[in-house]
C-alpha positions in Angstrom: -5.5 -10.5 -47.0 -7.8 -7.4 -46.0 -8.3 -5.7 -42.9 -11.0 -6.0 -42.7 -10.9 -10.2 -42.5 -7.4 -9.6 -40.2 -9.9 -7.9 -37.7 -12.7 -11.0 -38.1 -9.0 -13.8 -37.7 -8.2 -11.6 -34.2 -11.9 -11.0 -32.7 -12.3 -15.1 -33.4 -8.9 -15.3 -31.3 -10.4 -13.5 -28.3 -13.7 -14.9 -28.7 -12.1 -18.9 -28.2 -9.7 -17.8 -25.7 -11.2 -18.8 -22.5 -12.0 -22.3 -24.7 -7.7 -22.9 -25.0 -5.0 -24.2 -23.6 -2.0 -22.9 -25.6 -3.0 -19.1 -26.8 0.9 -17.9 -27.4 1.4 -20.7 -29.5 -1.5 -20.6 -31.1 -0.9 -16.9 -31.4 1.9 -17.1 -32.9 0.7 -19.9 -35.9 -2.1 -16.8 -36.2 0.8 -14.2 -36.7 2.7 -16.3 -39.1 0.1 -17.4 -41.1 -1.7 -14.2 -41.7 1.2 -12.4 -44.3 1.3 -15.8 -45.7 -2.1 -16.4 -47.1 -3.8 -14.6 -49.8 -7.5 -14.6 -48.1 -9.7 -16.4 -45.1 -10.0 -19.3 -47.3 -6.4 -20.0 -47.2 -5.9 -18.9 -44.4 -8.7 -22.0 -43.5 -7.3 -24.1 -45.3 -3.4 -23.9 -43.4 -5.2 -23.9 -40.4 -6.8 -27.6 -41.3 -3.2 -28.6 -42.7 -1.9 -27.7 -39.4 -4.5 -29.8 -37.6 -3.1 -32.8 -39.5 0.4 -31.8 -38.9 0.8 -31.3 -35.8 1.8 -33.9 -32.9 0.2 -32.8 -30.1 -3.8 -32.9 -28.8 -3.9 -29.6 -26.9 -3.0 -28.2 -30.1 -4.7 -29.5 -32.4 -8.0 -29.2 -30.2 -7.0 -25.5 -29.9 -6.7 -25.2 -33.7 -10.2 -26.8 -33.9 -11.9 -24.5 -31.2 -10.3 -21.8 -33.2 -11.8 -22.5 -36.7 -15.1 -23.2 -35.5 -15.1 -19.8 -33.8 -13.6 -18.5 -37.0 -16.1 -20.0 -39.5 -19.4 -19.6 -37.1 -19.2 -16.2 -37.3 
């Protein structure tokens, strides 16, 4: 993934941060996914997959909020 996309991801995280319950968990998930995805589309697909797999409601909600900020930019 190029630096511009990575910057966009972290910018969305910073904007979403005041609305998140599990900041550090999401930061760790993002840090793991960035080097393991090729582009923004596969990154978002991986996040959507995590929403389906996640059992904790607050984490599901945090992922949805983060995706909202990521795609609304």
